[in-house]
C-alpha positions in Angstrom: 106.7 83.1 88.3 107.1 86.7 89.6 109.8 88.6 87.6 111.3 90.1 90.8 111.8 86.6 92.2 113.6 85.6 89.0 115.9 88.5 89.1 116.8 88.0 92.7 117.2 84.2 92.3 119.7 84.7 89.4 121.7 87.2 91.4 121.7 85.6 94.9 121.4 81.8 94.1 122.9 81.5 90.6 125.6 84.0 91.4 125.3 85.9 88.1 126.4 89.5 87.7 123.9 92.4 87.2 125.2 92.9 83.7 124.5 89.3 82.8 121.1 89.3 84.3 120.2 92.5 82.6 121.4 91.2 79.2 119.6 87.9 79.7 116.2 89.3 80.8 116.3 92.4 78.7 116.2 95.0 81.5 118.4 97.9 82.2 121.2 97.5 84.8 119.5 100.2 86.9 116.3 98.1 87.1 118.4 95.0 88.1 120.2 97.1 90.7 117.0 98.4 92.1 115.5 94.9 92.7 118.8 93.7 94.0 118.7 96.2 96.9 115.1 95.5 97.9 112.4 93.0 96.8 109.8 95.8 97.1 111.5 99.0 96.0 109.8 102.2 96.9 109.1 105.0 94.5 111.2 108.0 95.3 109.1 111.1 96.0 109.6 113.9 93.5 108.8 117.5 93.9 105.6 118.4 92.1 106.2 119.9 88.7 105.1 123.3 87.7 101.9 123.5 85.6 102.0 126.8 83.9 99.2 126.1 81.5 96.8 125.0 84.2 97.8 127.9 86.4 97.0 130.3 83.6 93.5 128.9 83.0 92.5 127.9 86.6 90.9 131.2 87.5 88.8 131.1 84.3 87.7 127.5 84.9 86.6 128.4 88.5 84.7 131.4 87.2 82.9 129.2 84.5 82.0 126.6 87.1 80.5 129.3 89.4 78.5 130.9 86.6 77.1 127.7 85.1 76.3 125.9 88.4 72.9 127.6 88.6 72.1 126.7 85.0 72.5 122.9 85.2 70.8 119.8 86.6 72.0 116.4 87.7 71.4 115.0 84.2 72.6 118.1 82.4 75.8 118.7 84.3 79.1 120.4 83.5 81.7 118.3 81.8 85.3 118.7 81.0 84.6 118.7 77.2 82.2 121.6 77.5 84.6 123.7 79.7 87.5 122.9 77.3 85.4 124.0 74.3 84.6 127.3 76.0 88.2 128.0 76.9 89.4 127.3 73.4 86.7 129.7 72.1 88.0 132.4 74.4 91.5 131.9 73.1 93.2 129.8 75.8 95.7 127.2 74.7 95.0 124.2 76.9 94.5 120.5 76.3 91.3 118.7 77.3 93.3 116.3 79.5 94.5 119.2 81.6 90.9 120.4 82.1 89.7 116.9 82.8 92.4 116.2 85.4 91.6 119.5 87.2 87.8 118.8 87.3 88.5 115.3 88.6 90.6 116.6 91.4 88.0 119.2 92.3 85.4 116.4 92.5 87.6 114.3 94.7 88.2 117.1 97.1 84.5 117.8 97.4 83.5 114.2 97.8 81.6 113.5 101.0 83.2 111.3 103.6 80.8 109.0 105.4 81.3 108.4 109.1 80.6 104.8 110.4 77.8 105.2 112.9 77.1 103.2 116.0 73.5 102.5 116.8 72.4 101.7 120.4 69.5 99.4 121.2 66.2 101.3 121.2 67.8 104.5 120.0 66.4 105.1 116.5 64.0 103.9 113.8 63.9 105.1 110.2 60.7 105.6 108.1 60.0 105.9 104.5 57.4 105.2 101.7 58.2 103.1 98.6 56.2 102.9 95.4 55.3 99.3 94.5 53.1 97.5 92.0 50.5 94.9 93.1 47.7 93.0 91.5 44.2 93.5 93.1 41.3 91.5 91.8 43.4 90.6 88.7 44.3 94.2 87.8 47.8 95.8 88.2 47.7 98.9 90.4 50.1 101.2 92.1 50.4 101.0 95.9 52.7 102.5 98.6 54.8 100.4 101.0 55.2 102.0 104.4 58.3 100.8 106.2 59.5 101.5 109.8 62.8 99.8 110.6 64.5 99.7 114.0 68.1 100.4 113.1 69.9 98.5 115.8 68.0 95.2 115.4 66.8 95.4 111.8 63.3 94.5 112.9 60.8 95.8 110.4 57.1 96.7 110.1 55.6 96.9 106.7 52.1 97.9 105.4 50.6 98.6 102.0 48.4 101.6 101.3 46.7 102.9 98.2 47.7 106.5 99.0 50.9 108.2 100.1 49.1 110.8 102.2 49.2 112.1 105.8 46.4 109.7 106.9 48.4 106.7 105.7 51.6 108.1 107.2 50.0 108.5 110.6 48.2 105.2 110.5 51.4 103.4 109.6 53.1 104.9 112.7 50.3 103.8 115.0 50.2 100.2 113.6 54.0 100.0 113.6 54.4 101.0 117.2 51.6 98.7 118.3 53.4 95.9 116.4 56.7 96.6 118.1 55.0 97.0 121.5 57.3 99.9 122.3 58.5 103.3 121.1 62.1 104.2 119.9 63.7 107.3 121.3 64.1 108.9 117.8 62.6 108.4 114.4 64.5 109.5 111.3 62.7 110.8 108.1 63.5 112.5 104.9 61.4 115.6 104.3 58.1 113.9 103.6 55.2 116.2 103.0 52.9 114.5 105.5 55.4 115.5 108.2 57.2 118.7 106.9 55.3 121.6 105.5 58.4 123.8 104.9 62.1 123.3 105.0 64.0 126.3 106.4 67.5 124.9 106.9 68.6 123.8 109.4 65.0 123.8 110.8 61.7 122.4 109.5 58.1 123.6 109.9 56.1 120.5 110.9 52.5 119.8 110.2 50.1 120.1 113.2 49.0 116.4 113.0 52.5 115.1 112.9 53.5 117.2 115.9 50.5 115.7 117.8 51.7 112.2 116.9 55.2 113.0 118.2 53.8 114.4 121.5 51.5 111.4 121.9 54.3 108.8 121.7 57.1 111.1 123.0 59.7 110.4 120.3 62.1 112.9 118.8 61.6 113.5 115.1 64.9 113.8 113.1 65.3 114.6 109.4 67.8 113.8 106.7 69.3 116.6 104.6 67.3 117.5 101.5 68.3 115.2 98.7 70.6 113.1 100.8 68.7 109.8 101.1 71.8 108.0 102.4 71.3 109.9 105.7 68.8 107.1 106.4 70.5 104.4 104.4 69.2 101.5 106.5 65.6 102.0 105.6 66.4 102.9 102.0 68.4 99.7 101.4 65.8 97.6 103.2 62.9 99.0 101.2 64.6 98.1 98.0 65.4 94.6 99.4 61.8 94.0 100.4 60.6 94.8 96.8 63.0 92.4 95.2 62.8 89.7 97.8 59.2 89.6 98.9 57.3 91.2 96.0 58.7 89.3 93.0 56.7 88.1 91.2 54.1 90.8 91.6 51.9 89.7 94.5 48.2 89.1 93.9 45.1 89.2 96.1 41.6 90.3 96.4 42.3 93.3 98.7 45.2 95.5 99.6 44.7 94.6 103.3 45.1 90.9 102.5 48.4 91.6 100.6 49.6 93.8 103.5 49.0 91.1 106.1 50.7 88.5 103.9 53.8 90.7 103.3 54.2 91.5 107.0 54.1 87.7 107.8 56.8 87.0 105.2 59.0 89.8 106.5 58.6 88.7 110.1 59.4 85.1 109.2 62.6 86.2 107.5 63.5 88.2 110.6 63.1 85.1 112.8 65.1 82.7 110.6 67.8 84.6 108.7 71.1 85.2 110.5 72.8 88.4 109.3 76.6 88.0 109.0 77.0 91.8 109.3 75.2 91.6 112.7 77.3 89.0 114.4 75.3 86.2 112.7 72.3 87.0 114.8 68.7 87.2 113.6 66.7 90.4 113.7 64.3 88.8 116.1 67.1 87.9 118.6 68.5 91.5 118.5 65.0 92.9 118.9 64.5 91.1 122.2 67.5 93.0 123.6 66.2 96.2 122.1 62.7 96.2 123.6 63.8 97.0 127.2 65.7 100.1 125.9 62.6 101.6 124.2 59.8 103.7 125.7 56.6 102.2 126.8 53.5 102.6 124.6 50.9 105.1 125.9 47.6 103.6 127.3 45.7 104.7 124.2 46.8 104.7 120.6 47.0 107.9 118.7 43.8 108.8 116.7 45.1 108.7 113.2 41.7 109.2 111.6 40.9 112.6 110.3 37.8 114.2 112.0 35.4 116.2 109.9 32.2 118.0 111.1 29.3 118.2 108.7 25.5 117.9 108.5 23.1 115.5 106.8 21.4 116.7 103.7 17.8 116.4 102.7 18.7 113.3 100.7 20.0 111.6 104.0 23.6 111.8 102.8 26.8 113.4 104.0 29.6 114.6 101.7 33.2 114.0 102.9 36.3 114.7 100.8 34.2 114.8 97.6 32.4 111.5 98.2 28.8 110.8 99.3 27.7 108.4 102.1 24.1 107.6 103.0 22.9 107.6 106.6 19.5 106.7 108.3 16.7 109.0 107.3 16.1 109.9 110.9 19.4 111.8 110.8 18.3 114.3 108.2 19.3 117.9 109.0 21.4 116.8 112.1 25.0 117.5 112.6 27.4 114.5 112.5 31.1 113.9 113.1 32.9 111.9 110.4 36.1 110.0 111.2 38.0 109.4 107.9 40.3 106.4 108.1 42.5 104.7 105.6 40.0 102.1 104.6 36.8 103.1 106.3 34.7 106.1 107.2 32.8 106.2 110.5 29.9 108.6 110.7 28.7 109.3 114.3 25.4 111.0 115.3 24.9 111.1 119.1 25.7 107.6 120.4 25.1 105.9 117.0 27.9 105.1 114.5 27.7 103.9 110.9 30.8 102.5 109.2 31.3 102.5 105.4 34.2 101.7 103.1 36.1 104.8 102.2 35.3 106.1 98.6 37.5 108.0 96.2 36.7 111.6 95.2 33.5 111.7 93.3 32.4 108.2 94.5 29.3 107.3 96.6 28.2 104.6 99.0 24.5 104.4 99.3 22.7 101.9 101.5 19.1 101.3 100.5 18.3 100.0 104.0 18.8 103.6 105.3 15.8 104.6 103.2 13.3 101.9 104.2 10.9 104.2 106.1 10.7 106.5 103.1 10.5 103.7 100.6 7.7 102.0 102.5 5.6 105.2 102.0 6.7 105.8 98.4 5.9 103.0 96.0 7.1 104.9 93.0 10.6 105.2 94.6 10.5 101.5 95.3 9.8 100.9 91.6 12.7 103.1 90.7 15.2 101.5 93.1 13.9 98.0 93.1 16.9 96.3 91.7 19.3 98.1 94.0 17.1 97.5 97.0 16.4 93.8 96.5 20.1 93.1 95.6 21.1 94.7 98.9 18.5 92.9 100.9 19.6 89.6 99.3 17.6 86.4 98.8 14.6 85.9 98.6 13.7 89.5 98.0 14.9 89.6 94.3 12.7 86.6 93.6 9.8 88.3 95.5 10.1 91.4 93.3 10.1 89.4 90.1 7.0 87.5 91.1 5.1 90.6 92.2 5.9 92.3 88.8 4.9 89.2 86.8 1.6 88.9 88.6 0.6 92.5 89.2 2.8 94.7 86.9 5.4 97.2 88.0 3.0 99.7 89.4 1.0 97.4 91.7 4.0 95.3 92.3 5.8 98.3 93.8 2.8 99.0 96.1 2.9 95.5 97.4 6.7 95.6 97.8 6.3 98.8 99.8 4.0 96.9 102.2 6.7 94.3 102.6 9.2 97.0 103.5 6.7 98.2 106.2 6.7 94.7 107.5 10.5 94.7 107.7 10.4 98.0 109.7 7.7 96.6 112.1 8.9 93.0 112.5 12.6 93.0 111.6 14.4 91.7 108.5 15.1 88.1 109.6 11.4 87.5 110.4 10.1 88.9 107.2 12.9 87.1 105.2 11.6 83.7 106.5 8.0 84.7 105.9 8.7 85.7 102.3 10.7 82.5 101.7 7.8 80.3 102.9 5.4 82.3 100.8 7.5 81.7 97.7 7.9 78.0 98.4 4.1 77.7 98.9 3.4 79.8 95.8 1.4 82.2 98.0 3.2 85.5 97.6 0.0 87.6 97.9 -0.9 85.7 101.1 1.9 87.3 103.2 0.3 90.7 102.6 -3.2 89.5 103.5 -2.4 87.3 106.4 0.6 89.0 108.0 0.8 92.5 106.6 1.6 95.3 108.9 -1.2 97.6 107.7 -4.2 96.7 109.9 -7.3 98.7 110.8 -6.9 100.1 114.3 -9.1 98.7 117.0 -11.1 101.5 118.7 -13.1 101.0 121.9 -16.8 101.8 121.2 -19.3 102.7 124.0 -21.9 100.1 124.7 -24.7 102.2 123.4 -23.2 102.7 120.0 -22.3 99.2 119.2 -25.4 98.6 117.1 -24.8 101.5 114.8 -23.0 101.0 111.5 -21.4 104.0 109.8 -21.1 103.8 106.1 -18.2 105.4 104.2 -19.4 108.4 102.3 -18.9 108.6 98.5 -16.0 110.7 97.3 -18.4 113.1 95.4 -19.6 114.5 98.7 -16.1 115.8 99.3 -16.3 117.9 96.1 -19.6 119.4 97.4 -18.0 120.2 100.8 -15.0 121.8 99.1 -17.1 123.8 96.8 -19.2 125.1 99.6 -16.2 126.0 101.6 -14.8 128.1 98.7 -18.0 130.0 98.1 -18.6 130.5 101.8 
């Protein structure tokens, strides 16, 4: 039972004197008298005591803090023990408790006070990247989680990228705003390099591509103070929550795009079903429906997030983009092309034709043997050199055809016959030749496709009626030596 209640019960109910209660309970009579007057006695304020020791060392402590502040880090910070040791070394007589209390009071006075904020529907979104770990094709790899969160409703868009660069940053915005179907009036960031090139407080120098994005969607970019991540605490907390709620255990998939789509589905499902007690027990989806009418409309065309690069095709029918090589049709050699570098793909455009290839890392290459069919059909030695790559790309039954040609005629003559098959592909199309080759293999008549349906045929020339009876024999090769010799001496 509460001791105050016991004291007052003995005094008021049992009728005992203060002296008796004090002797019985072991308290002083002053204590008994204090609780007799009020069940909740108040501490009497006293005038602050003088602190002559602290007043003597306070100026020196302040000087040390100012001098050392530039020589410390967050993990190698100033402590009361270090300051006390320095004061003692300088001859001051002061206790470590006095120094510790003074530093604690300074810290309390400088502590930031956070203002509760009110977010209106459609007013703001917050954006950030978070490092995550995923398993792609059975191997652990690092990825980046892009998160845009509408602050009022808590509606989220998430996407996974293998890079934390400007291209992923811009692509994330385009996909997020298309997903929401509307544009918030403001978007809040920390000082990400894809957006901010230089911080000159209180202003920022923004990258040209980010400025173009803001102008396209007509939202106002806002930025947190450097090193103050809590200025956008909603997205910070949500990013950590997504990692522990939706990415444990480590998600696995064949591609990052597959994992990204699955993660977005999981997050959206949680937004539809989970009621938030801090948001009037409403779901994020329900609040989002009220938020949509307060947001800006999307422009008619999405922002072009891909990076545009102008280059030309080399003599090897390739283009080099960001340190990676991509093949193009041989008829594009020496022509200028425009390359659109996306997050996952690279689109190479020449005139009205476009070729799309998966984006390669620096130093990588993506070579399509089909692009070189006209040259390969005229160069059997090149066919022999690239036969395995070529037939693997063409697919069945061409690997089997190459094996049969080599077994029957050897690599040299087999390459010549394979070059003729490539000529047939150019003339008649790949599907037609594929069926023709498969029938020839099934009938064990591989050489027959070249004799019966090969593309190399003698041209038919119209001969006048009077010359039809004449037959012209092919001259021997030795005559050419005679003609060449005569030409040199002549």
